[in-house]
C-alpha positions as CSV (number, residue, x, y, z in Angstrom):
1,M,-59.1,-23.3,70.1
2,A,-62.2,-21.2,69.3
3,E,-64.8,-20.6,71.9
4,T,-67.5,-19.6,69.4
5,T,-67.9,-21.0,65.9
6,D,-70.8,-18.9,64.4
7,N,-69.2,-16.8,61.7
8,S,-71.6,-13.9,62.4
9,K,-70.6,-13.6,66.1
10,P,-67.5,-12.4,67.8
11,M,-64.9,-15.2,68.2
12,I,-62.2,-15.8,70.8
13,W,-59.2,-18.1,70.3
14,K,-56.7,-19.4,72.9
15,E,-53.4,-20.7,71.7
16,L,-51.0,-22.5,74.0
17,V,-47.8,-20.5,74.5
18,L,-44.6,-22.4,74.9
19,G,-42.4,-19.4,75.6
20,F,-41.4,-16.0,74.4
21,A,-38.5,-15.3,71.9
22,V,-36.4,-12.3,72.9
23,I,-35.3,-10.4,69.7
24,E,-32.9,-7.5,69.6
25,S,-32.9,-5.0,66.8
26,C,-29.6,-3.3,66.0
27,I,-31.3,-0.9,63.7
28,Y,-34.0,0.4,66.2
29,H,-31.9,-0.2,69.3
30,S,-34.7,-2.1,70.9
31,I,-35.8,-5.5,72.2
32,R,-39.1,-7.2,71.6
33,T,-40.7,-10.4,72.6
34,V,-42.6,-12.7,70.3
35,P,-44.8,-15.6,71.7
36,I,-44.0,-19.1,70.6
37,V,-47.4,-20.7,70.1
38,T,-48.5,-24.1,69.0
39,A,-50.8,-24.9,66.0
40,S,-54.3,-26.2,67.0
41,N,-54.5,-28.5,64.0
42,A,-52.8,-29.5,60.7
43,E,-54.8,-26.9,58.7
44,E,-53.6,-24.1,60.9
45,A,-50.0,-25.4,60.7
46,L,-50.2,-25.1,56.9
47,F,-52.1,-21.8,56.5
48,T,-51.4,-19.6,59.6
49,D,-48.8,-17.0,59.9
50,N,-48.4,-17.7,63.6
51,L,-45.9,-20.5,63.0
52,S,-43.7,-18.2,61.0
53,R,-43.5,-15.4,63.6
54,L,-40.1,-16.6,64.7
55,T,-38.7,-17.3,61.3
56,K,-39.3,-13.9,59.9
57,L,-36.7,-11.8,61.6
58,E,-36.2,-8.4,60.2
59,E,-32.9,-7.1,58.8
60,G,-30.6,-6.4,61.7
61,E,-32.5,-8.5,64.2
62,T,-31.0,-11.3,66.4
63,L,-32.6,-13.9,68.5
64,K,-31.1,-13.3,72.0
65,G,-32.9,-16.1,73.9
66,V,-36.2,-17.7,74.9
67,L,-38.2,-16.9,78.1
68,Q,-40.0,-19.8,79.7
69,V,-43.7,-19.5,80.7
70,P,-45.7,-21.4,83.3
71,F,-47.8,-24.3,81.9
72,P,-50.5,-23.7,80.7
73,T,-50.2,-20.2,79.4
74,Y,-52.5,-19.1,76.6
75,E,-52.4,-16.2,74.1
76,V,-56.0,-14.9,73.8
77,T,-57.0,-13.3,70.5
78,G,-60.4,-12.4,69.1
79,S,-62.2,-11.0,66.1
80,V,-65.5,-9.2,65.6
81,P,-67.1,-9.7,62.1
82,V,-67.7,-6.5,60.2
83,E,-70.7,-6.5,57.9
84,G,-69.7,-6.5,54.2
85,E,-66.1,-7.7,55.0
86,E,-65.1,-11.2,54.3
87,I,-62.2,-11.2,56.8
88,S,-62.2,-9.6,60.2
89,S,-59.1,-8.2,62.0
90,V,-57.7,-10.4,64.7
91,L,-57.0,-8.5,67.9
92,L,-54.6,-9.6,70.7
93,L,-56.6,-9.5,73.9
94,G,-54.0,-10.7,76.4
95,Y,-52.6,-13.8,78.1
96,E,-53.9,-16.4,80.5
97,Y,-51.6,-18.2,82.9
98,P,-52.1,-20.1,86.2
99,G,-52.9,-18.2,89.3
100,V,-54.3,-15.1,87.7
101,Q,-57.9,-14.0,87.7
102,L,-59.2,-14.0,84.1
103,P,-61.1,-11.1,82.7
104,D,-64.3,-11.4,80.7
105,W,-62.6,-11.9,77.3
106,M,-65.7,-11.1,75.4
107,E,-65.9,-7.7,77.1
108,V,-62.2,-7.0,76.4
109,L,-62.8,-7.9,72.8
110,K,-65.8,-5.5,72.5
111,K,-63.8,-2.7,74.0
112,K,-60.8,-3.4,71.7
113,A,-62.9,-3.6,68.6
114,A,-64.7,-0.3,69.5
115,N,-61.3,1.5,69.8
116,P,-58.4,-0.7,68.6
117,E,-55.8,2.2,69.1
118,K,-56.5,2.5,72.8
119,C,-55.1,0.2,75.5
120,V,-57.9,-1.6,77.5
């Protein structure tokens, strides 16, 4: 769900997370987690890459299991429009779950957009 709808302003989305898939890579000898998120509407289900995050395992990867999350848990992403560009980059800002004090997501977005390589 988008908090702001004006295309010229920064936007923040919150997607319901159902769990995290645990994926092992035999090639890189590593384990990663991928959020399992819901689609907000039918259009998103047809045109987003979010729903295919789990179906696109790389060569040598195996799904090892699924981690449960407390309900409701949200993945928070955002984008800041760049003048002259039609599509803005989407930045992962963090996660919201019950019992945790929430940061000012707009401030987190501004810091991430200013320096996307740095952890904030």
